[in-house]
N, CA, C and O atoms as a MOPAC input file, in Angstrom:
PM7 MOZYME 1SCF
protein

 N      7.27900 1     0.87900 1   -12.11200 1
 C      8.59300 1     0.27800 1   -12.09900 1
 C      8.86100 1    -0.33900 1   -13.46400 1
 O      8.00400 1    -1.00600 1   -14.04200 1
 N     10.04300 1    -0.10700 1   -13.95600 1
 C     10.46400 1    -0.71100 1   -15.21200 1
 C     11.06200 1    -2.07800 1   -14.89200 1
 O     12.11400 1    -2.16800 1   -14.25800 1
 N     10.39700 1    -3.12600 1   -15.32700 1
 C     10.82700 1    -4.47600 1   -14.96500 1
 C     12.07200 1    -4.92100 1   -15.71300 1
 O     12.72900 1    -5.87100 1   -15.28800 1
 N     12.41500 1    -4.26400 1   -16.80900 1
 C     13.70100 1    -4.54600 1   -17.45700 1
 C     14.84200 1    -4.08400 1   -16.54700 1
 O     15.86200 1    -4.76000 1   -16.41500 1
 N     14.64900 1    -2.93200 1   -15.93100 1
 C     15.63300 1    -2.42000 1   -14.97800 1
 C     15.63900 1    -3.30200 1   -13.72900 1
 O     16.70000 1    -3.57600 1   -13.16800 1
 N     14.47100 1    -3.74300 1   -13.29800 1
 C     14.37200 1    -4.60000 1   -12.11900 1
 C     15.18100 1    -5.87700 1   -12.30700 1
 O     15.84700 1    -6.33500 1   -11.37800 1
 N     15.12500 1    -6.44600 1   -13.49500 1
 C     15.90200 1    -7.65900 1   -13.74700 1
 C     17.39200 1    -7.37900 1   -13.60300 1
 O     18.13100 1    -8.20000 1   -13.05900 1
 N     17.82900 1    -6.23500 1   -14.08200 1
 C     19.23300 1    -5.87100 1   -13.97600 1
 C     19.67600 1    -5.57700 1   -12.55500 1
 O     20.84000 1    -5.77600 1   -12.20800 1
 N     18.75900 1    -5.10900 1   -11.73900 1
 C     19.06100 1    -4.76100 1   -10.34500 1
 C     18.45700 1    -5.76100 1    -9.36200 1
 O     18.22700 1    -5.42300 1    -8.20100 1
 N     18.20100 1    -6.96800 1    -9.80800 1
 C     17.47100 1    -7.93400 1    -8.99200 1
 C     18.15700 1    -8.21100 1    -7.66500 1
 O     17.48400 1    -8.37300 1    -6.64800 1
 N     19.48000 1    -8.26800 1    -7.65400 1
 C     20.17800 1    -8.55500 1    -6.40000 1
 C     19.87000 1    -7.49400 1    -5.34500 1
 O     19.72300 1    -7.81300 1    -4.16500 1
 N     19.77400 1    -6.23900 1    -5.76500 1
 C     19.45900 1    -5.16700 1    -4.83000 1
 C     17.98700 1    -5.20600 1    -4.41900 1
 O     17.65300 1    -4.89400 1    -3.27600 1
 N     17.11600 1    -5.58300 1    -5.33700 1
 C     15.67900 1    -5.60000 1    -5.04900 1
 C     15.25100 1    -6.79300 1    -4.20500 1
 O     14.21200 1    -6.74200 1    -3.54700 1
 N     16.02800 1    -7.85300 1    -4.21400 1
 C     15.64500 1    -9.06200 1    -3.47300 1
 C     15.34300 1    -8.76100 1    -2.01000 1
 O     14.39200 1    -9.30300 1    -1.44800 1
 N     16.14300 1    -7.90400 1    -1.39500 1
 C     15.92100 1    -7.56700 1     0.01200 1
 C     14.58700 1    -6.89200 1     0.23500 1
 O     13.89100 1    -7.18400 1     1.20800 1
 N     14.22600 1    -5.98800 1    -0.66300 1
 C     12.94100 1    -5.30000 1    -0.54200 1
 C     11.78200 1    -6.26500 1    -0.76100 1
 O     10.75200 1    -6.17400 1    -0.09300 1
 N     11.96000 1    -7.18900 1    -1.69900 1
 C     10.91900 1    -8.19200 1    -1.95600 1
 C     10.75700 1    -9.07300 1    -0.71600 1
 O      9.63700 1    -9.37600 1    -0.30400 1
 N     11.86900 1    -9.47600 1    -0.13300 1
 C     11.84400 1   -10.34000 1     1.04800 1
 C     11.19600 1    -9.63100 1     2.24100 1
 O     10.51700 1   -10.26700 1     3.04800 1
 N     11.40700 1    -8.30300 1     2.35300 1
 C     10.75800 1    -7.55000 1     3.43000 1
 C      9.24600 1    -7.56700 1     3.26500 1
 O      8.51100 1    -7.72100 1     4.24100 1
 N      8.79000 1    -7.41200 1     2.04900 1
 C      7.35000 1    -7.34900 1     1.77600 1
 C      6.70200 1    -8.72100 1     1.88100 1
 O      5.62900 1    -8.86700 1     2.46600 1
 N      7.35800 1    -9.72400 1     1.31100 1
 C      6.80200 1   -11.08200 1     1.26800 1
 C      7.79300 1   -12.04900 1     1.89900 1
 O      8.53300 1   -12.73700 1     1.19600 1
 N      7.80500 1   -12.09800 1     3.21900 1
 C      8.78300 1   -12.89000 1     3.96700 1
 C      8.65200 1   -14.39200 1     3.72000 1
 O      9.61000 1   -15.13400 1     3.94100 1
 N      7.49900 1   -14.84900 1     3.27200 1
 C      7.30700 1   -16.27800 1     3.03500 1
 C      7.96300 1   -16.75800 1     1.73900 1
 O      8.02600 1   -17.96200 1     1.48700 1
 N      8.44400 1   -15.83600 1     0.92600 1
 C      9.15700 1   -16.24200 1    -0.28600 1
 C     10.54000 1   -16.74500 1     0.10800 1
 O     11.24400 1   -16.10700 1     0.89100 1
 N     10.91800 1   -17.88600 1    -0.43800 1
 C     12.20300 1   -18.48400 1    -0.11400 1
 C     13.30200 1   -17.92000 1    -1.01500 1
 O     13.02800 1   -17.23900 1    -2.00300 1
 N     14.53400 1   -18.21600 1    -0.65400 1
 C     15.65500 1   -17.81100 1    -1.50200 1
 C     15.54700 1   -18.47400 1    -2.87400 1
 O     15.89100 1   -17.86800 1    -3.88900 1
 N     15.06800 1   -19.71700 1    -2.90400 1
 C     14.84500 1   -20.40200 1    -4.18300 1
 C     13.79500 1   -19.67200 1    -5.01400 1
 O     13.93600 1   -19.53700 1    -6.23000 1
 N     12.73600 1   -19.20300 1    -4.34600 1
 C     11.70700 1   -18.42000 1    -5.05100 1
 C     12.32600 1   -17.18200 1    -5.68100 1
 O     12.07400 1   -16.87700 1    -6.84700 1
 N     13.13800 1   -16.47100 1    -4.90600 1
 C     13.74800 1   -15.24100 1    -5.39100 1
 C     14.69900 1   -15.51000 1    -6.55300 1
 O     14.80400 1   -14.70300 1    -7.47700 1
 N     15.38600 1   -16.63900 1    -6.50200 1
 C     16.26700 1   -17.01700 1    -7.60400 1
 C     15.45400 1   -17.32300 1    -8.85100 1
 O     15.84000 1   -16.94200 1    -9.95600 1
 N     14.33500 1   -18.00700 1    -8.68100 1
 C     13.47000 1   -18.35700 1    -9.80600 1
 C     12.84100 1   -17.11400 1   -10.42200 1
 O     12.73400 1   -17.01300 1   -11.64500 1
 N     12.42900 1   -16.17700 1    -9.59100 1
 C     11.75800 1   -14.96000 1   -10.06500 1
 C     12.67700 1   -14.13700 1   -10.95200 1
 O     12.25200 1   -13.67000 1   -12.00900 1
 N     13.92600 1   -13.95000 1   -10.54600 1
 C     14.93900 1   -13.21500 1   -11.30300 1
 C     14.43700 1   -11.89700 1   -11.89100 1
 O     14.79800 1   -11.54300 1   -13.01300 1
 N     13.61300 1   -11.17600 1   -11.14600 1
 C     13.15900 1    -9.86200 1   -11.59300 1
 C     12.01200 1    -9.88600 1   -12.58900 1
 O     11.71000 1    -8.86400 1   -13.20600 1
 N     11.37700 1   -11.01800 1   -12.75200 1
 C     10.24600 1   -11.10600 1   -13.69000 1
 C      8.93800 1   -10.92000 1   -12.92000 1
 O      8.64000 1   -11.66300 1   -11.98600 1
 N      8.18600 1    -9.93700 1   -13.32000 1
 C      6.94600 1    -9.56700 1   -12.62900 1
 C      5.94600 1   -10.72000 1   -12.58300 1
 O      5.34700 1   -10.97500 1   -11.53800 1
 N      5.76000 1   -11.41500 1   -13.69800 1
 C      4.79300 1   -12.51300 1   -13.73300 1
 C      5.18900 1   -13.63400 1   -12.77900 1
 O      4.32800 1   -14.26400 1   -12.16500 1
 N      6.48700 1   -13.88300 1   -12.65500 1
 C      6.96200 1   -14.90000 1   -11.72000 1
 C      6.72400 1   -14.46600 1   -10.27700 1
 O      6.35300 1   -15.28700 1    -9.43800 1
 N      6.93400 1   -13.19000 1    -9.98200 1
 C      6.69600 1   -12.67200 1    -8.63900 1
 C      5.22200 1   -12.81700 1    -8.27500 1
 O      4.89200 1   -13.25600 1    -7.17300 1
 N      4.34400 1   -12.45000 1    -9.19300 1
 C      2.90600 1   -12.56600 1    -8.93800 1
 C      2.53800 1   -14.02200 1    -8.66800 1
 O      1.79600 1   -14.31700 1    -7.73100 1
 N      3.05400 1   -14.91900 1    -9.48100 1
 C      2.75800 1   -16.34300 1    -9.30100 1
 C      3.23100 1   -16.87500 1    -7.96800 1
 O      2.52100 1   -17.64000 1    -7.31500 1
 N      4.43400 1   -16.47600 1    -7.55100 1
 C      4.96300 1   -16.95500 1    -6.27200 1
 C      4.21000 1   -16.36300 1    -5.08900 1
 O      3.97400 1   -17.05500 1    -4.09900 1
 N      3.83200 1   -15.09900 1    -5.17800 1
 C      3.02600 1   -14.49000 1    -4.10900 1
 C      1.69400 1   -15.22300 1    -4.00500 1
 O      1.23500 1   -15.54200 1    -2.90800 1
 N      1.08800 1   -15.48500 1    -5.13600 1
 C     -0.18500 1   -16.19700 1    -5.17500 1
 C     -0.03900 1   -17.57800 1    -4.52500 1
 O     -0.88000 1   -17.98900 1    -3.72500 1
 N      1.01200 1   -18.27100 1    -4.87000 1
 C      1.24300 1   -19.62700 1    -4.36100 1
 C      1.55500 1   -19.64700 1    -2.87300 1
 O      0.94300 1   -20.40500 1    -2.12100 1
 N      2.49300 1   -18.82800 1    -2.44800 1
 C      2.94200 1   -18.85400 1    -1.04600 1
 C      1.90900 1   -18.30400 1    -0.07000 1
 O      1.83300 1   -18.75000 1     1.07500 1
 N      1.12000 1   -17.34200 1    -0.51700 1
 C      0.16400 1   -16.70800 1     0.38900 1
 C     -1.26200 1   -17.17700 1     0.18800 1
 O     -2.16000 1   -16.76900 1     0.92500 1
 N     -1.48200 1   -18.03000 1    -0.80100 1
 C     -2.81500 1   -18.58600 1    -1.01900 1
 C     -3.84900 1   -17.54600 1    -1.38600 1
 O     -4.99500 1   -17.60900 1    -0.94000 1
 N     -3.44000 1   -16.58700 1    -2.20400 1
 C     -4.37000 1   -15.53800 1    -2.62800 1
 C     -4.67700 1   -15.70800 1    -4.11700 1
 O     -3.94600 1   -16.37100 1    -4.85200 1
 N     -5.77200 1   -15.09500 1    -4.53100 1
 C     -6.15500 1   -15.13200 1    -5.93900 1
 C     -5.17400 1   -14.30800 1    -6.76200 1
 O     -4.47300 1   -13.44700 1    -6.23000 1
 N     -5.13200 1   -14.57400 1    -8.04700 1
 C     -4.21900 1   -13.86100 1    -8.93800 1
 C     -4.45100 1   -12.35600 1    -8.88400 1
 O     -3.49500 1   -11.58000 1    -8.87200 1
 N     -5.72100 1   -11.93800 1    -8.85100 1
 C     -6.03200 1   -10.50700 1    -8.78200 1
 C     -5.43200 1    -9.86300 1    -7.52800 1
 O     -4.90500 1    -8.75200 1    -7.58100 1
 N     -5.51800 1   -10.56800 1    -6.41200 1
 C     -4.97800 1   -10.05200 1    -5.15500 1
 C     -3.45400 1    -9.98600 1    -5.21700 1
 O     -2.86200 1    -9.00800 1    -4.76000 1
 N     -2.81900 1   -11.00200 1    -5.76900 1
 C     -1.36000 1   -11.00400 1    -5.90700 1
 C     -0.91700 1    -9.85800 1    -6.81100 1
 O      0.07400 1    -9.18700 1    -6.52200 1
 N     -1.64100 1    -9.63200 1    -7.89800 1
 C     -1.32100 1    -8.51800 1    -8.79600 1
 C     -1.47200 1    -7.18100 1    -8.08300 1
 O     -0.66000 1    -6.27700 1    -8.28300 1
 N     -2.49900 1    -7.04600 1    -7.25800 1
 C     -2.71400 1    -5.81200 1    -6.50600 1
 C     -1.55800 1    -5.56400 1    -5.53500 1
 O     -1.05900 1    -4.44500 1    -5.42000 1
 N     -1.14500 1    -6.61800 1    -4.84500 1
 C     -0.04000 1    -6.48200 1    -3.89400 1
 C      1.24600 1    -6.05800 1    -4.60000 1
 O      1.97100 1    -5.19000 1    -4.11200 1
 N      1.52300 1    -6.67000 1    -5.74400 1
 C      2.73000 1    -6.32100 1    -6.49200 1
 C      2.63200 1    -4.89300 1    -7.01500 1
 O      3.61200 1    -4.14900 1    -6.97800 1
 N      1.46100 1    -4.50900 1    -7.50000 1
 C      1.25200 1    -3.14300 1    -8.00100 1
 C      1.47600 1    -2.13400 1    -6.86400 1
 O      2.13500 1    -1.11400 1    -7.06600 1
 N      0.93300 1    -2.41200 1    -5.67800 1
 C      1.12800 1    -1.52000 1    -4.52600 1
 C      2.60300 1    -1.44000 1    -4.15400 1
 O      3.10800 1    -0.36100 1    -3.84300 1
 N      3.29200 1    -2.56700 1    -4.18200 1
 C      4.71700 1    -2.61000 1    -3.85500 1
 C      5.51600 1    -1.80600 1    -4.88000 1
 O      6.45700 1    -1.10000 1    -4.51800 1
 N      5.14700 1    -1.90800 1    -6.14900 1
 C      5.82900 1    -1.15300 1    -7.20000 1
 C      5.75800 1     0.34300 1    -6.93700 1
 O      6.73500 1     1.06400 1    -7.13700 1
 N      4.61000 1     0.80000 1    -6.49100 1
 C      4.41400 1     2.23000 1    -6.22300 1
 C      5.30800 1     2.71300 1    -5.08500 1
 O      5.77100 1     3.85400 1    -5.09400 1
 N      5.54500 1     1.84700 1    -4.11400 1
 C      6.33700 1     2.23200 1    -2.94200 1
 C      7.83500 1     2.07900 1    -3.20000 1
 O      8.64700 1     2.61500 1    -2.44600 1
 N      8.20500 1     1.36500 1    -4.24100 1
 C      9.61900 1     1.09100 1    -4.50200 1
 C     10.23000 1     2.11000 1    -5.41800 1
 O     11.41600 1     2.02200 1    -5.73700 1

């Protein structure tokens, strides 16, 4: 996934992100604004997983999107 494009299409992607990570709040999604590092950090924080695990989840999600 090209994250520059993701930032431009963030409003459309928010729904897909919310489906995958339902514990992310609307405030989280606003803060992330299509930035991959922010998404990884929020997944790590909300789900209590290590950074490596959060990166793996985001990488898997990227492949499916």
